[in-house]
N, C-alpha and C positions, 0 to 999 in steps of 0.2 A: 483553762479547762474547756474542752470541746463539748458539743451537745450530747455526745455518747457517754460522757463522764470520764473519758480518758484525758490525761494531761499530755500535751504535746511539748516537746522541748523547744521553747521559744527563746529567741535572741533578737538583738536589734538588727535591722535591715542591713544587708551587706553593702548597700550603696550609701549608707549613712544618712538616710532621710529622717531618722528619729523614730520611725514606726517599728513595730515588731515584725520579724520575718519568720518563716517556717522552713524546716529542712525540705519539705516536699516541693517548695517553690525556690529551691537553691538559696535559702536564707534571705529571700527578698520579701518585702511586703507586697500586698496585692497590687498596688499601683505600679511599683517598680517591676513586678513580675509581668504585668501586661505590657509595659514598655519593652521589657526584655524579649517577650514573644514577638512583638512587632519588629524589633531589630533583627531577630533571627530570621523572620519571614522575609525581610528586605534583603538580607544576605543571600538567602536561597534564590530569590528572584534574580538578583544580580548575577549569581553564579550560573543560573539557567540561561539567562540572556547572553552571557559570554559564550556558553557552549553552542547556543543556536547561531550566534553571529560567526563562530569559527567554522561552521559548516559551509562548504562551497557548493555552488550550483554549476553543473556542467552545461556546456552549450548544447549537448544532445537533448536536454530537456526542452529547449525551445523548438528543436526540430520535431520532437514528438508532439508538442503542442500544435504545430502547424499541421501535422498529419491528422490529429484529432479533429481539427477544424475542417479539413478536407473530407473526412469520413462523415462528419455531421452534415455536410452539404449534400452528400450522396445517399441520404436515408430514404430513397424512394425506389420502388421496384422498377427495374429497367423495362418490364413488359407493360404492366398496367398503371405505372406511375403512382401506385398507392403508397401513402406515407407509412413507413415502418418505424415502430418504436424500438423496443429492446430486442425484439425478435426479427432478425434479418438473416438471410442465408447467403454466404459467399460461395460462389461457384469457382471451379478451377479455370473457367474461361475469363474470370476477372469481374464478373457482374455481381450485383447484389439483387436478391429477389425476395418476394414475399413468400408466405407459406404455400400458396397455390402454385407459384411458378418456380419453386425451389428445385424440382427435379429436372435433369437435363432434357428429358423428352418434352417438358412443358414450355421451355424457353428456347428451343432449337439451339442447343449448345453446340459450338463448333470445336470443342476440346476433344481430342482423340484419346479416350480413356483406354482403348485396347492397346494402342502402341505404347502409351505411357506405362501400362502394366507390364508389357513385354520388356521394356527397358529396365524397369525395376527388378523383374525376375532375373534378367541377364546379369545385372550387377550383383545381386545377392547370391546367385548360383553360377559361379564361373565354371567353364568347362575344364575338366582335367585332361591330361594327355591321352588317356584311353578313350574318352568320349570323342575327342577330336579325330582319332583314327577311325572310329566306328562311323562317324558322319561322312568321312571321305569315301568309304567303301560302298 
């Protein structure tokens, strides 16, 4: 009889230890049920470790790790040499700059934004035959 006054269907432990088991514990006694839970947890850990070991690592990961190392070395503004934390600005000229020198006018950028814009527009808007004839006239 349980503390609530209900009787539970009891039988001997399924592992044969001589104690009584309960259906809620897979017909195991408390000690055998604890051992059962530890065994199940160990099986799950082994299965997870096998899945993890089956994963392969690409060689490209090592290349990206090298690139991260290079970018960590360049975490200073190219103009004022100020250390930059998480906020750094990459310019199209290839430099990294702080918040003060992020604009092209502030760091005398040599990248030609105007010609780059013209190239992009020309690629996105190709001339049709009628436009070519009008430009010749």
